[in-house]
ROSE-4610 file (N, C-alpha, C; in Angstrom, 1 decimal, always signed):
// ROSE-4610
residu = [M/M/M/A/A/A/T/T/T/T/T/T/L/L/L/G/G/G/T/T/T/L/L/L/A/A/A/G/G/G/Y/Y/Y/G/G/G/L/L/L/A/A/A/R/R/R/F/F/F/K/K/K/Y/Y/Y/G/G/G/I/I/I/G/G/G/N/N/N/R/R/R/N/N/N/L/L/L/V/V/V/S/S/S/W/W/W/F/F/F/L/L/L/S/S/S/Q/Q/Q/R/R/R/F/F/F/L/L/L/P/P/P/P/P/P/V/V/V/A/A/A/T/T/T/L/L/L/I/I/I/P/P/P/F/F/F/V/V/V/L/L/L/M/M/M/F/F/F/R/R/R/D/D/D/L/L/L/K/K/K/L/L/L/L/L/L/D/D/D/T/T/T/L/L/L/A/A/A/G/G/G/M/M/M/V/V/V/I/I/I/V/V/V/N/N/N/A/A/A/T/T/T/F/F/F/T/T/T/L/L/L/P/P/P/F/F/F/A/A/A/V/V/V/L/L/L/I/I/I/M/M/M/R/R/R/D/D/D/Y/Y/Y/F/F/F/A/A/A/D/D/D/L/L/L/P/P/P/P/P/P/E/E/E/M/M/M/R/R/R/E/E/E/A/A/A/A/A/A/L/L/L/V/V/V/D/D/D/G/G/G/A/A/A/G/G/G/E/E/E/F/F/F/T/T/T/T/T/T/F/F/F/W/W/W/R/R/R/I/I/I/A/A/A/L/L/L/P/P/P/L/L/L/A/A/A/R/R/R/P/P/P/A/A/A/L/L/L/V/V/V/A/A/A/S/S/S/T/T/T/L/L/L/I/I/I/C/C/C/F/F/F/A/A/A/F/F/F/A/A/A/W/W/W/N/N/N/E/E/E/F/F/F/L/L/L/F/F/F/A/A/A/S/S/S/V/V/V/L/L/L/A/A/A/N/N/N/R/R/R/D/D/D/W/W/W/K/K/K/P/P/P/Y/Y/Y/P/P/P/M/M/M/L/L/L/V/V/V/A/A/A/G/G/G/S/S/S/D/D/D/T/T/T/V/V/V/R/R/R/G/G/G/I/I/I/D/D/D/F/F/F/G/G/G/F/F/F/V/V/V/T/T/T/T/T/T/R/R/R/M/M/M/L/L/L/I/I/I/A/A/A/V/V/V/T/T/T/V/V/V/P/P/P/V/V/V/I/I/I/L/L/L/S/S/S/L/L/L/M/M/M/V/V/V/Q/Q/Q/R/R/R/F/F/F/I/I/I/V/V/V/R/R/R/G/G/G/L/L/L/T/T/T/F/F/F/G/G/G/A/A/A/V/V/V/K/K/K/G/G/G]
num = [1/1/1/2/2/2/3/3/3/4/4/4/5/5/5/6/6/6/7/7/7/8/8/8/9/9/9/10/10/10/11/11/11/12/12/12/13/13/13/14/14/14/15/15/15/16/16/16/17/17/17/18/18/18/19/19/19/20/20/20/21/21/21/22/22/22/23/23/23/24/24/24/25/25/25/26/26/26/27/27/27/28/28/28/29/29/29/30/30/30/31/31/31/32/32/32/33/33/33/34/34/34/35/35/35/36/36/36/37/37/37/38/38/38/39/39/39/40/40/40/41/41/41/42/42/42/43/43/43/44/44/44/45/45/45/46/46/46/47/47/47/48/48/48/49/49/49/50/50/50/51/51/51/52/52/52/53/53/53/54/54/54/55/55/55/56/56/56/57/57/57/58/58/58/59/59/59/60/60/60/61/61/61/62/62/62/63/63/63/64/64/64/65/65/65/66/66/66/67/67/67/68/68/68/69/69/69/70/70/70/71/71/71/72/72/72/73/73/73/74/74/74/75/75/75/76/76/76/77/77/77/78/78/78/79/79/79/80/80/80/81/81/81/82/82/82/83/83/83/84/84/84/85/85/85/86/86/86/87/87/87/88/88/88/89/89/89/90/90/90/91/91/91/92/92/92/93/93/93/94/94/94/95/95/95/96/96/96/97/97/97/98/98/98/99/99/99/100/100/100/101/101/101/102/102/102/103/103/103/104/104/104/105/105/105/106/106/106/107/107/107/108/108/108/109/109/109/110/110/110/111/111/111/112/112/112/113/113/113/114/114/114/115/115/115/116/116/116/117/117/117/118/118/118/119/119/119/120/120/120/121/121/121/122/122/122/123/123/123/124/124/124/125/125/125/126/126/126/127/127/127/128/128/128/129/129/129/130/130/130/131/131/131/132/132/132/133/133/133/134/134/134/135/135/135/136/136/136/137/137/137/138/138/138/139/139/139/140/140/140/141/141/141/142/142/142/143/143/143/144/144/144/145/145/145/146/146/146/147/147/147/148/148/148/149/149/149/150/150/150/151/151/151/152/152/152/153/153/153/154/154/154/155/155/155/156/156/156/157/157/157/158/158/158/159/159/159/160/160/160/161/161/161/162/162/162/163/163/163/164/164/164/165/165/165/166/166/166/167/167/167/168/168/168/169/169/169/170/170/170/171/171/171/172/172/172/173/173/173/174/174/174/175/175/175/176/176/176/177/177/177/178/178/178/179/179/179/180/180/180/181/181/181/182/182/182/183/183/183/184/184/184/185/185/185/186/186/186/187/187/187/188/188/188/189/189/189/190/190/190/191/191/191/192/192/192/193/193/193/194/194/194]
x = [+155.7/+155.2/+156.4/+157.5/+158.7/+159.2/+159.1/+159.6/+158.7/+157.4/+156.5/+156.7/+156.8/+157.0/+158.4/+159.4/+160.7/+160.7/+160.0/+159.9/+159.3/+158.2/+157.6/+158.4/+159.0/+159.9/+161.2/+161.7/+162.9/+162.6/+161.5/+161.1/+160.9/+160.3/+160.1/+161.4/+162.3/+163.6/+164.4/+164.4/+165.2/+164.6/+163.3/+162.6/+162.9/+162.9/+163.1/+164.5/+165.5/+166.8/+167.4/+166.9/+167.4/+166.5/+165.5/+164.5/+165.2/+164.5/+165.0/+164.8/+165.8/+165.7/+165.8/+166.0/+166.1/+167.3/+168.4/+169.7/+169.4/+168.7/+168.4/+167.5/+166.6/+165.7/+166.4/+167.3/+168.1/+169.0/+169.6/+170.4/+169.6/+168.4/+167.6/+167.3/+166.9/+166.7/+168.0/+169.1/+170.4/+170.7/+170.4/+170.7/+169.8/+168.7/+167.9/+168.7/+169.7/+170.5/+171.7/+172.1/+173.2/+172.9/+171.7/+171.3/+171.1/+171.7/+171.5/+170.0/+169.5/+168.1/+167.8/+168.8/+168.5/+168.3/+168.7/+168.5/+167.1/+166.3/+164.9/+164.0/+164.5/+163.6/+162.7/+163.1/+162.2/+161.2/+161.5/+160.4/+159.4/+159.8/+158.9/+158.0/+158.5/+157.7/+156.7/+157.1/+156.2/+155.1/+155.5/+154.5/+153.5/+154.1/+153.2/+152.3/+152.8/+151.9/+150.7/+151.0/+149.9/+148.9/+149.4/+148.6/+148.0/+148.3/+147.8/+148.3/+149.6/+150.1/+151.1/+151.3/+152.2/+151.6/+152.4/+152.0/+150.9/+151.1/+150.1/+150.9/+150.2/+150.8/+151.1/+150.2/+150.4/+151.7/+151.9/+153.1/+154.4/+154.4/+155.6/+155.8/+154.8/+154.9/+155.4/+155.0/+155.4/+156.9/+157.3/+158.7/+159.6/+159.2/+160.1/+160.1/+159.0/+159.0/+159.8/+159.8/+160.6/+162.1/+162.6/+164.0/+164.5/+163.6/+164.0/+163.7/+162.9/+162.5/+163.7/+164.7/+165.8/+166.6/+166.7/+167.4/+166.7/+165.4/+164.6/+164.6/+164.5/+164.5/+165.8/+166.9/+168.2/+168.5/+168.2/+168.4/+167.5/+166.2/+165.3/+165.6/+166.0/+166.4/+167.6/+168.6/+169.8/+169.4/+168.5/+168.1/+167.3/+166.4/+165.5/+166.4/+167.3/+168.2/+169.0/+169.4/+170.2/+169.4/+168.1/+167.3/+167.4/+167.4/+167.6/+166.3/+166.5/+165.4/+164.6/+165.3/+164.6/+163.4/+163.4/+162.3/+161.1/+161.3/+160.2/+159.7/+160.6/+160.1/+159.4/+159.8/+159.1/+157.7/+157.5/+156.2/+155.3/+155.9/+155.1/+154.7/+155.6/+155.2/+154.1/+154.1/+153.1/+151.8/+151.7/+150.4/+150.2/+151.2/+151.1/+151.3/+150.6/+150.8/+151.9/+152.1/+153.2/+153.0/+151.8/+151.5/+151.6/+151.1/+151.3/+152.7/+153.5/+154.9/+155.6/+155.3/+155.9/+155.4/+154.1/+153.6/+154.0/+154.0/+154.2/+155.6/+156.4/+157.8/+158.8/+158.8/+159.9/+159.8/+158.6/+158.5/+158.9/+158.5/+159.0/+160.5/+161.1/+162.5/+163.3/+162.6/+163.2/+163.0/+162.5/+162.2/+163.4/+164.6/+165.8/+166.1/+166.0/+166.2/+165.1/+163.9/+162.7/+162.9/+163.3/+163.5/+164.7/+165.7/+166.9/+166.5/+165.8/+165.4/+164.4/+163.5/+162.5/+163.3/+164.2/+165.0/+165.8/+166.4/+167.1/+166.2/+165.1/+164.1/+163.6/+163.3/+162.9/+163.9/+165.2/+166.2/+166.3/+166.2/+166.3/+165.1/+163.9/+162.7/+162.7/+163.2/+163.3/+164.2/+165.3/+166.3/+166.1/+165.0/+164.7/+164.5/+165.3/+165.2/+165.0/+165.6/+165.6/+164.2/+163.5/+162.2/+161.2/+161.4/+160.5/+160.5/+161.7/+161.7/+161.1/+161.0/+160.4/+158.9/+158.6/+157.3/+156.3/+156.8/+155.9/+156.2/+155.3/+155.5/+154.8/+153.6/+152.8/+152.3/+151.5/+150.8/+151.6/+152.4/+153.0/+154.5/+155.0/+156.4/+156.9/+158.0/+158.6/+159.5/+160.0/+160.6/+161.9/+162.7/+163.9/+163.5/+162.3/+161.9/+161.5/+161.0/+160.7/+162.0/+163.0/+164.3/+164.9/+164.8/+165.4/+164.6/+163.3/+162.5/+162.5/+163.6/+163.6/+164.1/+164.2/+164.7/+163.5/+163.8/+162.8/+163.2/+162.5/+162.9/+164.2/+164.5/+165.7/+166.9/+166.7/+167.8/+167.4/+168.4/+168.2/+168.0/+166.9/+166.7/+167.3/+168.5/+169.3/+168.6/+167.8/+167.0/+166.1/+165.3/+164.4/+165.2/+166.3/+167.1/+167.6/+168.2/+168.8/+167.7/+166.6/+165.5/+165.0/+164.8/+164.3/+165.4/+166.6/+167.7/+167.8/+167.6/+167.7/+166.5/+165.3/+164.2/+164.5/+165.1/+165.4/+166.4/+167.3/+168.3/+167.8/+166.9/+166.5/+165.6/+164.7/+163.7/+164.4/+165.3/+166.0/+166.9/+167.5/+168.4/+167.6/+166.4/+165.6/+165.1/+164.6/+164.2/+165.3/+166.5/+167.6/+168.0/+167.9/+168.2/+167.2/+165.9/+164.9/+165.0/+165.5/+165.6/+167.1/+168.0/+169.4/+169.7/+169.1/+169.5/+169.0/+168.0/+167.5/+168.4/+168.9/+169.8/+171.0/+171.7/+173.0/+172.7/+171.7/+171.4/+171.0/+170.2/+169.6/+170.7/+171.6/+172.6/+173.8/+174.0/+175.2/+174.8/+173.5/+173.1/+173.7/+174.4/+175.0/+176.2/+176.8/+178.0/+179.2/+179.2/+180.4/+179.9/+180.5/+180.2/+181.3/+181.0/+182.1/+181.8]
y = [+165.9/+164.6/+163.6/+163.9/+163.0/+163.0/+164.1/+164.2/+163.4/+163.5/+162.7/+161.2/+160.8/+159.4/+158.9/+159.8/+159.5/+159.4/+160.3/+160.2/+158.9/+158.5/+157.2/+156.0/+156.0/+154.9/+154.9/+156.1/+156.1/+155.6/+156.0/+155.5/+154.0/+153.5/+152.0/+151.3/+151.8/+151.2/+151.2/+152.3/+152.4/+151.6/+151.5/+150.8/+149.3/+148.8/+147.3/+147.1/+147.7/+147.6/+146.2/+145.3/+143.9/+143.0/+143.6/+142.7/+142.1/+141.1/+140.4/+141.3/+141.6/+142.3/+143.8/+144.3/+145.7/+146.3/+145.6/+146.1/+146.2/+145.2/+145.2/+146.4/+146.7/+147.8/+149.2/+149.3/+150.5/+150.6/+149.5/+149.5/+149.9/+149.4/+149.8/+151.3/+151.9/+153.3/+154.1/+153.7/+154.3/+154.1/+153.0/+152.7/+153.6/+154.1/+155.0/+156.2/+156.6/+157.8/+157.5/+156.2/+155.8/+155.8/+155.5/+155.5/+156.9/+157.4/+158.7/+158.9/+160.1/+160.3/+160.3/+160.6/+160.6/+159.1/+158.2/+156.8/+156.3/+157.0/+156.7/+157.6/+158.5/+159.5/+158.9/+158.0/+157.4/+156.5/+155.7/+154.9/+155.8/+157.0/+157.9/+158.5/+158.9/+159.5/+158.5/+157.3/+156.3/+155.9/+155.8/+155.5/+156.6/+157.9/+159.0/+159.3/+158.9/+159.1/+158.1/+156.9/+155.9/+156.3/+156.8/+157.2/+158.6/+159.3/+160.7/+161.6/+161.5/+162.4/+163.4/+163.4/+164.4/+165.8/+166.8/+168.2/+168.3/+167.5/+167.7/+167.9/+168.4/+168.6/+167.3/+166.3/+165.0/+164.3/+164.5/+163.9/+164.5/+165.8/+166.5/+166.1/+166.0/+165.5/+164.1/+163.2/+161.9/+161.8/+162.5/+162.5/+163.1/+164.2/+164.8/+164.0/+163.4/+162.5/+161.2/+160.7/+159.6/+159.8/+161.0/+161.3/+161.9/+162.5/+163.0/+162.1/+161.1/+160.2/+159.5/+159.0/+158.4/+159.2/+160.5/+161.4/+161.5/+161.7/+161.8/+160.6/+159.4/+158.1/+157.9/+158.2/+158.0/+158.9/+160.2/+161.1/+160.8/+160.5/+160.2/+158.9/+157.9/+156.6/+156.7/+157.4/+157.5/+158.3/+159.3/+160.1/+159.2/+158.5/+157.6/+156.5/+156.0/+154.9/+155.4/+156.7/+157.2/+157.6/+157.6/+158.0/+156.8/+157.1/+156.1/+155.2/+153.9/+152.9/+152.9/+153.4/+153.5/+154.4/+155.5/+156.4/+155.7/+154.9/+154.2/+153.1/+152.4/+151.4/+152.0/+153.1/+153.8/+154.2/+154.7/+155.0/+153.8/+152.7/+151.5/+151.0/+151.1/+150.6/+151.5/+152.8/+153.7/+153.5/+152.7/+152.4/+153.0/+153.6/+154.2/+153.1/+153.3/+152.3/+152.8/+152.1/+152.4/+153.8/+154.0/+155.3/+156.5/+156.3/+157.4/+157.6/+156.5/+156.7/+157.5/+157.1/+157.8/+159.3/+159.5/+160.9/+161.8/+161.3/+162.2/+162.2/+161.2/+161.1/+161.2/+160.3/+160.2/+161.4/+161.8/+162.9/+164.2/+164.6/+165.9/+165.9/+164.8/+164.7/+164.8/+164.4/+164.4/+165.6/+166.7/+167.9/+168.5/+168.5/+169.0/+168.2/+166.9/+166.1/+166.2/+166.4/+166.6/+167.9/+169.0/+170.2/+170.1/+169.5/+169.3/+168.5/+167.4/+166.6/+167.3/+168.1/+168.9/+169.9/+170.6/+171.6/+171.0/+169.8/+169.1/+168.7/+168.1/+167.7/+168.9/+170.0/+171.2/+171.7/+171.7/+172.2/+171.3/+170.0/+169.1/+169.3/+169.5/+169.7/+171.1/+172.1/+173.4/+173.5/+172.7/+172.8/+171.8/+171.0/+170.0/+170.6/+170.2/+170.8/+169.7/+168.6/+167.5/+167.0/+166.5/+166.0/+167.1/+168.2/+169.3/+169.7/+169.7/+170.1/+169.1/+167.8/+166.8/+166.6/+166.5/+166.1/+167.3/+168.5/+169.6/+170.7/+170.7/+171.6/+173.0/+173.0/+174.3/+174.7/+173.8/+174.3/+174.2/+173.2/+173.0/+173.1/+174.2/+174.5/+174.9/+174.2/+174.7/+176.0/+176.6/+177.8/+177.8/+176.8/+176.7/+176.8/+176.3/+176.3/+177.8/+178.6/+180.0/+180.8/+180.4/+181.1/+180.7/+179.5/+179.0/+179.6/+179.9/+180.4/+181.9/+182.6/+184.1/+184.7/+183.8/+184.4/+184.9/+185.8/+186.4/+186.2/+186.8/+186.7/+187.4/+188.5/+189.2/+188.6/+187.6/+187.0/+186.9/+186.8/+186.7/+188.0/+188.2/+189.4/+189.3/+189.9/+189.7/+190.3/+191.3/+191.9/+190.8/+190.1/+189.1/+187.9/+187.5/+186.4/+186.7/+187.9/+188.3/+188.4/+189.0/+189.1/+187.7/+186.9/+185.5/+184.7/+184.9/+184.1/+184.7/+185.9/+186.5/+185.9/+185.8/+185.2/+183.7/+183.0/+181.6/+181.3/+182.2/+182.1/+182.5/+183.6/+184.2/+183.3/+182.6/+181.7/+180.6/+179.8/+178.8/+179.5/+180.6/+181.2/+181.7/+182.3/+182.8/+181.6/+180.5/+179.4/+178.8/+178.7/+178.1/+179.0/+180.3/+181.2/+181.1/+180.9/+180.8/+179.5/+178.4/+177.2/+176.7/+177.7/+177.4/+176.5/+176.9/+176.1/+174.7/+174.4/+173.0/+172.3/+172.9/+172.3/+171.7/+172.6/+172.2/+171.0/+171.0/+170.0/+168.7/+168.9/+167.7/+167.0/+167.7/+167.0/+166.5/+167.0/+166.6/+165.6/+165.3/+164.5/+163.1/+162.6/+161.2/+161.2/+162.3/+162.3/+162.0/+162.4/+162.1/+161.2/+160.0/+159.1/+159.1/+159.2/+159.2/+158.9]
z = [+36.0/+35.9/+36.1/+35.5/+35.6/+37.0/+37.7/+39.1/+40.0/+39.8/+40.6/+40.4/+39.2/+38.9/+39.5/+39.3/+39.8/+41.3/+42.0/+43.5/+43.9/+43.3/+43.7/+43.4/+42.2/+41.8/+42.7/+43.0/+43.8/+45.2/+45.8/+47.1/+47.1/+46.0/+46.0/+45.8/+45.0/+44.8/+46.0/+46.7/+48.0/+49.1/+49.1/+50.2/+50.0/+48.8/+48.6/+48.0/+48.7/+48.1/+48.0/+48.8/+48.7/+48.0/+47.3/+46.5/+45.3/+44.8/+43.6/+42.4/+41.6/+40.4/+40.6/+41.8/+42.1/+41.4/+41.4/+40.7/+39.2/+38.7/+37.3/+36.9/+37.8/+37.5/+37.5/+38.5/+38.6/+37.4/+37.0/+35.8/+34.5/+34.5/+33.3/+33.3/+34.4/+34.4/+34.0/+34.5/+34.2/+32.7/+32.1/+30.7/+29.8/+30.3/+29.4/+29.0/+29.7/+29.4/+28.5/+28.4/+27.6/+26.2/+25.8/+24.4/+23.9/+22.9/+22.4/+22.0/+22.3/+22.0/+20.5/+19.6/+18.2/+17.7/+18.4/+18.1/+18.3/+19.1/+19.4/+18.6/+17.8/+17.2/+16.2/+15.3/+14.3/+15.0/+16.0/+16.6/+17.3/+17.9/+18.5/+17.4/+16.3/+15.3/+14.7/+14.5/+14.0/+15.0/+16.2/+17.3/+17.5/+17.5/+17.8/+16.6/+15.4/+14.2/+14.3/+14.7/+14.8/+15.9/+17.0/+18.2/+18.0/+16.9/+16.7/+17.8/+18.2/+19.2/+18.7/+17.3/+16.7/+16.9/+17.3/+17.5/+18.6/+19.7/+20.8/+22.1/+23.1/+24.4/+25.0/+24.9/+25.5/+24.9/+23.6/+23.0/+23.5/+23.7/+24.2/+25.7/+26.5/+27.9/+27.9/+27.1/+27.1/+26.7/+25.7/+25.3/+26.4/+27.0/+28.0/+29.3/+29.6/+30.8/+30.6/+29.3/+29.0/+29.2/+28.9/+28.9/+30.2/+31.0/+32.3/+33.5/+33.3/+34.4/+35.0/+34.2/+34.8/+35.8/+35.5/+36.4/+37.7/+37.6/+38.8/+39.7/+39.0/+39.7/+40.4/+39.8/+40.4/+41.5/+41.4/+42.5/+43.7/+43.4/+44.5/+45.2/+44.4/+45.0/+45.9/+45.5/+46.4/+47.7/+47.5/+48.7/+49.7/+49.2/+50.0/+50.6/+49.9/+50.4/+51.6/+51.6/+52.7/+53.9/+53.8/+55.0/+56.0/+57.3/+58.3/+58.3/+58.2/+58.2/+59.5/+60.6/+61.9/+61.9/+61.1/+61.0/+60.4/+59.4/+58.8/+59.7/+60.4/+61.3/+62.5/+63.0/+64.1/+63.6/+62.4/+61.9/+61.8/+61.3/+61.2/+62.5/+63.5/+64.9/+65.5/+65.2/+65.7/+64.9/+63.9/+63.3/+61.9/+61.4/+60.1/+59.0/+57.9/+56.8/+55.9/+54.8/+53.9/+53.3/+52.8/+52.2/+53.1/+54.3/+55.4/+55.7/+55.8/+56.1/+55.0/+53.8/+52.6/+52.6/+52.8/+52.6/+53.8/+55.0/+56.2/+56.7/+56.3/+56.9/+55.8/+54.8/+53.8/+52.9/+52.4/+51.4/+52.0/+53.2/+53.7/+54.0/+54.3/+54.5/+53.2/+52.1/+50.8/+50.0/+50.6/+49.9/+49.2/+49.8/+49.0/+47.7/+47.8/+46.6/+45.6/+46.1/+45.2/+44.4/+45.1/+44.4/+43.4/+43.8/+42.9/+41.7/+41.9/+40.7/+39.8/+40.5/+39.7/+38.8/+39.4/+38.6/+37.5/+37.7/+36.7/+35.6/+35.9/+34.9/+34.1/+34.8/+34.2/+33.2/+33.6/+32.7/+31.4/+31.6/+30.4/+29.5/+30.1/+29.3/+28.6/+29.3/+28.8/+27.6/+27.7/+26.6/+25.5/+25.5/+24.5/+23.2/+22.2/+20.9/+19.8/+20.0/+18.9/+18.7/+19.8/+19.6/+19.3/+19.8/+19.6/+18.1/+17.5/+16.1/+15.2/+15.6/+14.8/+15.1/+16.4/+16.9/+17.0/+17.2/+17.4/+16.3/+15.4/+14.2/+14.4/+14.8/+14.8/+16.2/+16.8/+18.0/+19.3/+19.5/+20.8/+20.7/+20.2/+20.1/+21.5/+21.9/+23.2/+22.9/+23.9/+23.8/+22.9/+22.9/+22.0/+20.6/+20.2/+18.8/+18.5/+19.4/+19.1/+18.9/+19.7/+19.5/+18.1/+17.8/+16.5/+15.3/+15.5/+14.4/+14.3/+14.7/+14.7/+13.4/+12.4/+11.1/+10.3/+9.5/+8.6/+7.2/+6.2/+4.8/+4.6/+5.3/+5.1/+5.8/+6.7/+7.4/+8.9/+9.7/+11.1/+11.7/+12.5/+13.2/+14.6/+14.7/+16.0/+17.2/+17.0/+18.1/+18.7/+17.9/+18.4/+19.0/+18.4/+18.9/+20.3/+20.4/+21.7/+22.8/+22.5/+23.5/+23.9/+22.9/+23.2/+24.0/+23.7/+24.4/+25.8/+26.0/+27.4/+28.2/+27.6/+28.3/+28.6/+27.6/+27.8/+28.9/+29.1/+30.1/+31.5/+31.5/+32.7/+33.5/+32.9/+33.6/+34.4/+33.8/+34.7/+35.8/+35.5/+36.5/+37.7/+37.4/+38.5/+39.3/+38.6/+39.4/+40.2/+39.7/+40.5/+41.6/+41.5/+42.6/+43.7/+43.3/+44.3/+45.2/+44.6/+45.3/+45.5/+45.6/+45.7/+46.9/+48.0/+49.3/+49.2/+48.5/+48.3/+47.4/+46.4/+45.4/+46.0/+46.8/+47.4/+48.3/+49.2/+50.1/+49.4/+48.3/+47.6/+46.8/+46.2/+45.4/+46.2/+47.4/+48.2/+49.4/+49.5/+50.6/+50.4/+51.4/+51.3/+50.5/+50.1/+49.2/+50.0/+51.3/+52.2/+53.3/+53.3/+54.4/+55.4/+56.7/+57.6/+58.9]
């Protein structure tokens, strides 16, 4: 979800790069990562309690999307800003609208950045522990909570911990190996101008 929103926001920010307030909007997205997440924990708990989103899937999706969206927006915005504007103009001359230009031209060209931002957002959501430990108690525990809950009455069962940690590490490694070629292209596009 965060990657989809980040893609749309990144395209819009790159498309209107000379618009009024665009620099402020980009700064706002970037500033979302400067504030430590623990500083927003109590407001999230109070808000989710009133909205009855504690220990729900929707609550965990909202929290993870809130904190991974800035990365997706910044990666996708830079990628779309580096795309040649002549491609968009040629599509508009040929009769395509803004949505068709985005869907058929910009989005297929941005596949490497989309895969890279999806993997980064997945890694942040996969490793989320702070909000999960407070907002998800019983039903919607993410995987790090299962690893942390491997203790028994006799103490820590190291067999369970090592097995669960192996699974926790294996899933992101397999995903990154599957999309490795997209990651390198997506994160280095536009890095060297010359």
